[in-house]
Structures are given as C-alpha cells and as structure tokens.
Backbone bond lengths (Angstrom), bond angles and torsions (degrees), N, CA, C in turn:
res aa  C-N    CA-C-N  psi(-1)  N-CA   C-N-CA  omega(-1)  CA-C   N-CA-C  phi
1 Q - - - 1.450 - - 1.524 108.98 -
2 V 1.319 115.76 131.11 1.467 121.16 179.14 1.500 109.71 -100.48
3 Q 1.319 116.91 132.95 1.458 121.97 174.59 1.535 109.30 -109.35
4 L 1.322 114.88 135.87 1.453 122.00 -178.76 1.525 108.94 -126.46
5 V 1.337 116.60 127.57 1.457 120.62 -179.42 1.516 109.12 -127.55
6 E 1.334 115.92 116.25 1.464 121.19 -179.83 1.525 111.21 -89.18
7 S 1.330 114.91 154.66 1.459 121.55 172.64 1.517 108.03 -155.20
8 G 1.334 115.66 166.42 1.453 120.09 173.98 1.511 115.52 105.75
9 G 1.310 117.53 -5.54 1.453 119.42 178.24 1.513 112.13 -69.08
10 G 1.319 116.62 170.64 1.452 120.05 178.73 1.500 111.13 167.50
11 S 1.334 115.18 -166.81 1.461 121.40 -179.51 1.515 109.32 -113.62
12 V 1.325 115.71 131.07 1.460 121.94 179.33 1.508 109.52 -139.52
13 Q 1.310 115.61 163.37 1.446 119.98 175.97 1.532 109.31 -87.21
14 S 1.296 114.97 161.51 1.453 121.24 179.51 1.528 109.66 -56.59
15 G 1.339 115.35 134.66 1.455 121.74 -176.05 1.514 114.64 92.19
16 G 1.317 116.76 -8.69 1.452 121.41 -178.78 1.514 112.89 -80.01
17 S 1.339 115.08 -177.59 1.456 121.35 -176.68 1.521 110.81 -131.80
18 L 1.319 114.50 152.00 1.462 122.30 172.78 1.515 107.34 -145.33
19 R 1.336 116.47 153.61 1.453 121.12 172.29 1.511 108.95 -124.37
20 L 1.312 115.39 119.10 1.450 121.51 177.27 1.532 109.41 -91.68
21 S 1.323 115.06 145.19 1.454 121.07 177.75 1.535 108.64 -126.25
22 C 1.324 116.12 149.72 1.455 121.62 177.81 1.522 108.08 -138.19
23 A 1.319 115.12 111.10 1.471 120.38 -179.76 1.526 108.86 -89.64
24 A 1.304 117.08 125.57 1.469 122.16 -178.42 1.523 110.10 -108.75
25 S 1.316 114.89 141.77 1.458 120.20 177.07 1.525 109.31 -146.90
26 G 1.329 114.32 160.16 1.465 119.07 176.39 1.508 115.58 81.98
27 S 1.326 117.66 5.77 1.457 119.50 -176.53 1.527 111.21 -78.21
28 S 1.329 115.36 134.39 1.467 120.03 176.13 1.519 110.56 -118.71
29 Y 1.315 116.27 10.58 1.449 120.35 -178.66 1.510 110.33 -93.96
30 S 1.314 117.36 148.91 1.450 120.16 -179.45 1.511 112.29 -86.78
31 R 1.322 117.18 -23.05 1.457 119.90 -178.62 1.533 109.71 -146.08
32 Y 1.306 116.29 142.45 1.455 119.84 -179.14 1.518 109.37 -159.49
33 C 1.297 115.31 167.36 1.442 121.98 171.00 1.517 107.09 -104.97
34 M 1.308 116.43 134.25 1.474 121.42 177.26 1.517 107.83 -122.07
35 G 1.310 115.70 147.70 1.438 117.20 -177.06 1.517 114.52 -159.37
36 W 1.313 113.88 172.13 1.449 122.80 175.26 1.525 108.81 -115.81
37 F 1.311 115.15 133.81 1.437 122.75 177.46 1.531 107.07 -127.05
38 R 1.325 116.93 161.07 1.455 119.91 177.76 1.518 110.54 -142.51
39 Q 1.326 112.37 154.70 1.467 118.44 179.06 1.503 108.82 -142.39
40 A 1.331 115.46 118.69 1.462 121.48 176.11 1.517 108.21 -92.65
41 P 1.342 117.71 157.03 1.465 121.09 179.91 1.524 111.72 -54.95
42 G 1.320 116.08 129.03 1.452 120.81 177.42 1.513 114.67 79.44
43 K 1.335 117.12 3.51 1.442 120.27 -179.28 1.526 111.06 -120.70
44 E 1.325 115.40 161.35 1.453 119.79 178.30 1.527 110.44 -77.03
45 R 1.326 115.27 155.01 1.451 119.68 176.04 1.527 109.47 -67.77
46 E 1.332 116.75 136.04 1.462 121.12 -178.25 1.517 111.11 -129.14
47 G 1.315 115.28 150.99 1.445 120.39 176.96 1.523 110.90 -77.07
48 V 1.303 116.47 136.11 1.456 121.91 178.12 1.523 110.92 -103.64
49 A 1.327 116.57 -52.36 1.454 121.24 179.96 1.515 109.24 -159.99
50 V 1.324 116.54 143.33 1.459 121.81 178.06 1.516 109.10 -134.78
51 I 1.358 114.88 157.99 1.450 120.69 -178.32 1.517 110.14 -146.26
52 D 1.324 116.20 140.15 1.447 122.39 177.26 1.530 108.82 -82.12
53 S 1.334 116.58 133.89 1.459 119.83 -177.30 1.527 112.64 -64.90
54 D 1.336 117.12 -19.03 1.461 121.12 178.99 1.543 112.03 -90.10
55 S 1.315 116.95 8.35 1.457 119.95 -179.40 1.496 112.39 -58.97
56 I 1.343 116.48 139.08 1.446 121.71 172.07 1.531 107.07 -92.95
57 N 1.312 116.03 122.16 1.467 120.76 -178.09 1.535 111.70 57.33
58 N 1.343 116.19 35.69 1.465 121.13 176.75 1.535 111.88 55.56
59 S 1.339 116.83 38.25 1.460 120.11 -173.18 1.528 113.91 -91.38
60 N 1.330 117.90 -24.33 1.464 120.71 -175.75 1.511 108.58 -89.23
61 T 1.314 116.62 86.35 1.460 122.64 -174.69 1.513 110.68 -133.26
62 I 1.325 115.12 158.65 1.449 122.31 173.88 1.523 107.17 -135.60
63 Y 1.314 116.14 134.67 1.471 120.94 178.43 1.525 109.77 -123.59
64 T 1.310 115.69 147.06 1.441 118.65 169.45 1.521 108.76 -71.88
65 N 1.326 117.21 150.24 1.464 121.43 -170.97 1.539 112.40 -57.69
66 S 1.310 116.90 -37.25 1.466 119.95 -172.21 1.532 113.76 -68.82
67 V 1.331 117.97 -14.22 1.465 120.08 -178.94 1.526 113.48 -113.98
68 K 1.315 116.90 -2.59 1.466 120.20 -179.17 1.538 109.96 -59.98
69 G 1.341 114.38 133.19 1.461 119.84 -179.28 1.514 113.26 85.44
70 R 1.332 118.51 -10.20 1.460 120.61 179.71 1.540 111.63 -116.31
71 F 1.325 117.65 -35.86 1.458 122.74 -177.68 1.529 109.82 -107.76
72 T 1.320 115.36 148.11 1.465 120.66 176.48 1.540 108.92 -135.61
73 I 1.332 115.16 124.21 1.455 120.30 177.96 1.527 107.90 -98.60
74 S 1.326 116.24 142.47 1.453 120.78 177.85 1.519 109.88 -149.33
75 L 1.330 115.58 156.00 1.468 121.26 -177.30 1.517 108.91 -132.48
76 D 1.323 116.19 125.13 1.460 121.95 174.58 1.504 107.40 -103.47
77 N 1.331 117.51 97.57 1.451 121.06 -176.64 1.519 113.08 -64.73
78 A 1.332 116.12 -30.33 1.459 119.64 179.80 1.530 111.42 -66.08
79 K 1.324 116.08 -32.25 1.474 121.81 -179.37 1.523 112.30 -100.20
80 N 1.335 116.66 -2.34 1.469 120.87 -175.75 1.516 111.41 52.10
81 T 1.327 116.25 43.83 1.436 121.74 -175.46 1.517 111.02 -130.33
82 L 1.316 115.19 133.31 1.471 123.88 176.44 1.519 108.34 -104.07
83 Y 1.335 115.82 140.90 1.456 120.23 179.99 1.511 111.46 -124.82
84 L 1.316 115.69 155.99 1.456 121.82 169.21 1.524 107.17 -137.50
85 Q 1.334 115.97 107.69 1.447 120.85 175.30 1.518 107.84 -86.94
86 M 1.320 115.77 122.16 1.466 120.12 -177.55 1.512 109.24 -117.43
87 N 1.314 115.98 115.28 1.447 123.04 177.70 1.519 110.48 -114.86
88 G 1.313 117.42 161.18 1.452 120.11 178.76 1.506 112.81 56.66
89 L 1.314 118.07 42.02 1.453 121.42 -175.69 1.510 111.86 -63.18
90 K 1.330 114.60 144.40 1.459 122.82 -179.09 1.528 109.30 -121.58
91 P 1.326 118.56 156.73 1.461 120.05 178.37 1.545 112.66 -55.07
92 E 1.317 117.18 -32.64 1.469 120.39 179.70 1.521 112.87 -70.86
93 D 1.320 117.91 -7.14 1.461 121.35 174.28 1.521 112.15 -83.56
94 T 1.322 116.33 -6.91 1.450 121.01 179.78 1.523 111.12 -61.62
95 A 1.335 116.55 123.76 1.458 120.93 -176.83 1.532 108.81 -177.76
96 M 1.320 114.77 170.35 1.462 120.85 166.14 1.522 106.28 -84.74
97 Y 1.323 116.35 128.65 1.468 121.04 -179.07 1.514 109.72 -106.28
98 Y 1.319 114.28 130.11 1.459 121.38 -177.63 1.523 111.06 -117.10
99 C 1.313 114.74 140.52 1.458 122.60 171.85 1.533 107.49 -93.53
100 A 1.319 117.11 142.38 1.453 120.68 -179.39 1.521 110.30 -143.62
101 A 1.337 114.88 154.84 1.463 120.66 178.98 1.516 109.15 -140.74
102 D 1.338 114.64 142.94 1.454 119.70 179.79 1.527 109.00 -137.41
103 P 1.327 118.26 122.00 1.457 120.62 -179.79 1.527 112.09 -63.83
104 N 1.317 114.76 149.51 1.462 120.39 179.66 1.525 108.81 -124.20
105 W 1.325 116.08 115.43 1.456 121.01 177.45 1.529 112.63 -102.07
106 G 1.318 115.96 1.40 1.439 119.92 -175.45 1.518 112.90 -92.97
107 L 1.329 115.45 -173.15 1.448 120.67 -178.99 1.523 111.95 -90.48
108 G 1.289 116.69 -32.35 1.461 120.24 -179.95 1.517 110.88 -103.07
109 S 1.325 114.80 -178.19 1.465 119.71 179.40 1.531 110.87 -71.61
110 N 1.322 116.29 143.20 1.460 120.92 175.70 1.523 110.85 -108.92
111 C 1.334 116.16 15.13 1.441 119.73 -176.46 1.523 112.76 -70.92
112 R 1.298 116.38 135.98 1.455 123.94 175.94 1.519 107.40 -159.00
113 L 1.332 115.97 165.53 1.461 120.79 -175.74 1.529 112.54 -92.87
114 L 1.294 117.24 9.15 1.468 120.86 179.05 1.515 110.48 -74.96
115 P 1.321 118.68 137.29 1.486 121.24 -178.02 1.531 112.43 -83.52
116 D 1.329 115.47 53.02 1.470 119.52 -179.01 1.533 110.99 -118.57
117 F 1.341 115.92 27.97 1.459 121.05 -179.67 1.528 110.51 -68.58
118 R 1.320 115.30 158.56 1.461 120.10 -174.57 1.521 112.33 -78.98
119 Y 1.321 118.29 -39.52 1.464 121.66 -174.96 1.534 110.46 -117.77
120 W 1.330 115.14 141.13 1.456 121.60 -176.42 1.523 111.25 -136.73
121 G 1.336 114.93 146.44 1.448 120.25 170.80 1.518 110.66 -86.39
122 Q 1.324 115.37 -178.11 1.470 120.39 -177.35 1.514 112.76 -85.03
123 G 1.324 117.42 -17.21 1.449 119.92 176.70 1.521 113.12 101.51
124 T 1.326 115.66 153.92 1.452 122.85 174.39 1.529 108.17 -138.14
125 Q 1.319 115.92 134.58 1.462 120.89 -172.55 1.530 110.44 -82.78
126 V 1.332 114.62 135.14 1.476 121.93 173.08 1.522 107.40 -121.96
127 T 1.318 115.37 124.01 1.457 120.49 179.79 1.525 108.86 -125.50
128 V 1.339 115.96 125.22 1.446 121.35 -179.67 1.515 108.89 -117.68
129 S 1.308 116.30 122.03 1.472 121.26 -179.08 1.515 110.65 -100.98
130 S 1.307 115.71 149.29 1.467 120.54 -178.24 1.523 111.76 -87.18
C-alpha cells in the first residue's frame, strides 16, 4: 500500500508562486508514474503534470497545455518526494491539488494525464486571487 501526503498549498496573488510537495511511502514497486491532478469546485478532476519514475533528469514528463511554461514537475527518488513548482499562477489555477501514483509493470512508460491512478493523496488547496 502506497501512502501519499501533500503539502505546500496556500493562498497567493495572481502572478505568484508556490511549490507543492508529495511525500510517498510504502511503495514496493520498482517503476511507476507519479503526477499532480487538480479539481476545482463543480469541475471534473484533471491531470496537471505527470512524470515517469525512470526519468533521467526528470525529462519524461507530460503537462496539460494550460500550465506549460509555468509549472514544473520533478521527482527526487532518493527522498521519495514529488514536487510541483508553480510560477505565474492565475486565478483559474485555483483548485484542490492531488498527488497520485500508479505502478508500472510494463516495459514502456504508463504515464498519462487521466485521473485513473491507483493511489491518491488527500489533497492540498491552492487559491489564487486576482
């Protein structure tokens, strides 16, 4: 069983920055996809950014179009911690942000932005005011 605990959310003004962290524990898998998803009130959960745990220099990533150039996902395997650096925040980024992990038993990457991952954290709120 994998446990995921997010931190780093908060309230910022438009244009500000936040860094989310997700501490993972209990993993017995050698490879997985980890990612950040968000859900705003009245909207469906959407993928923000995902990363393959086998990435070299955090290079195997996928971002949703609306955050490209503003958000950066990274994974520190030594610390079992996933990060999301969010710069240039906009009011439309306001949402509950969730960390998720999905084991990979295949040969290639299983990373995708679909919110169908196996393990989820409890979420951390990000609020951006104009």
